[in-house]
Structures are given as C-alpha cells and as structure tokens.
C-alpha positions in Angstrom: -145.7 0.9 -29.8 -144.5 2.2 -33.1 -140.9 3.0 -34.1 -141.8 6.7 -34.0 -143.1 6.3 -30.5 -140.0 4.3 -29.5 -137.7 7.0 -30.9 -139.6 9.7 -29.0 -139.3 7.7 -25.8 -135.5 7.4 -26.3 -135.2 11.1 -26.9 -137.3 11.9 -23.9 -135.3 9.4 -21.7 -132.0 11.0 -23.0 -133.3 14.4 -21.9 -134.3 13.1 -18.5 -131.2 10.9 -17.9 -128.6 13.1 -19.4 -125.8 12.7 -22.0 -124.0 9.9 -20.2 -126.9 7.5 -21.0 -127.1 8.6 -24.7 -125.0 5.7 -26.1 -126.8 2.9 -24.3 -130.2 4.4 -25.3 -129.3 4.7 -28.9 -127.8 1.2 -28.9 -131.0 -0.2 -27.4 -133.2 1.6 -29.9 -131.0 0.4 -32.8 -131.0 -3.2 -31.6 -134.8 -3.2 -31.4 -135.0 -1.6 -34.8 -132.5 -4.2 -36.3 -134.7 -7.1 -35.0 -137.8 -5.6 -36.4 -136.2 -4.9 -39.8 -134.7 -8.4 -39.9 -138.2 -9.9 -39.2 -139.8 -7.8 -41.9 -137.1 -8.7 -44.5 -137.3 -12.3 -43.5 -141.1 -12.3 -44.0 -140.7 -10.6 -47.3 -138.1 -13.0 -48.5 -140.2 -16.0 -47.4 -143.2 -14.6 -49.2 -141.1 -14.0 -52.3 -139.5 -17.4 -52.1 -142.9 -19.0 -52.2 -143.7 -17.1 -55.4 -140.3 -17.8 -57.0 -141.2 -21.4 -57.5 -144.0 -20.3 -59.8 -142.3 -17.3 -61.5 -138.8 -18.8 -62.2 -135.3 -17.2 -62.0 -136.0 -14.0 -63.9 -138.6 -13.0 -61.3 -136.1 -13.8 -58.5 -133.6 -11.1 -59.7 -136.4 -8.5 -59.7 -137.6 -9.5 -56.3 -134.1 -9.3 -54.8 -133.9 -5.7 -55.9 -137.2 -4.9 -54.3 -136.0 -6.3 -51.0 -132.7 -4.3 -51.1 -134.6 -1.1 -52.0 -137.2 -1.6 -49.2 -134.4 -2.5 -46.7 -132.5 0.6 -47.6 -135.6 2.8 -47.1 -136.4 1.1 -43.8 -132.9 1.7 -42.6 -132.7 5.2 -44.1 -135.5 6.6 -42.0 -134.0 6.0 -38.5 -130.4 6.5 -39.7 -131.4 9.9 -41.1 -132.9 10.9 -37.7 -130.1 9.6 -35.6 -127.3 11.0 -37.9 -128.9 14.4 -38.2 -129.4 14.6 -34.4 -125.9 13.4 -33.5 -123.7 14.8 -36.3 -126.0 17.2 -38.1 -125.3 17.7 -41.8 -122.0 15.7 -41.8 -123.7 12.7 -40.2 -126.6 12.9 -42.5 -124.4 12.9 -45.6 -122.3 10.0 -44.3 -125.4 7.9 -43.5 -126.9 8.5 -47.0 -123.6 8.0 -48.7 -123.4 4.6 -47.1 -127.0 3.7 -48.2 -126.3 4.9 -51.7 -123.0 3.0 -51.8 -124.7 -0.3 -50.8 -127.4 0.2 -53.4 -124.9 1.1 -56.1 -122.7 -2.0 -55.3 -125.8 -4.2 -55.4 -126.9 -2.7 -58.8 -123.4 -3.1 -60.3 -123.2 -6.7 -59.0 -126.5 -7.5 -60.7 -125.4 -5.9 -63.9 -122.3 -8.2 -64.0 -124.6 -11.3 -63.6 -126.3 -10.5 -66.8 
C-alpha cells in the first residue's frame, strides 16, 4: 500500500470514526511515515557511504546536501497535506517555514565549514 493510499485510508477512517479518533489516526500515519522515511534515508546514506570511499571528502559534503534536500521533500509532502487539512493556510505556512528553516540552518552550517 502506498503512502497516498494510507493517507486516504486515514481520512476515510476519520470520517467513519469521528473527530475523537483524529489524533490517534494522524499519529499512527505519521509513525508509519517516519519509519519509511528513516529507512529510505538510511538506505541512501549507506549507498552514499560506499561511494564516499572512492570519491573522497569533497563528494561527501555534496552528498549530505542531497540527503537533506530529499528528506525535506519527503517530509514536506505529507506535512503539507496534514497542515493544510488541520490548520489551513496558517498550518501550511508554519510547516513550510520549519522545512525552510532546517534547510537554511544546514546551508549556513556548511558554509561555515568551508
């Protein structure tokens, strides 16, 4: 079952069960999503680590940026849906402000390393 199907199932279950089950349903979906994202990131890091031995330290910095960017996009998709559904425009802005903040902090940290 894909994440899209899982989210549709959560929304359907929320409609069937009512608002009192909303928090547990959302928590369950986010827990499953966190596990999947962590596995994807771990696999990507493992693959990149194998190639780092060949490419050296300069390639390592570039690869870390790719992992952060992909992780941000992967988290941004479900966060956008959940934030927009729960808190509308305000939630959407807060979710993306957090994502932008994390990426900005990462970029500034990398800049200081140089």
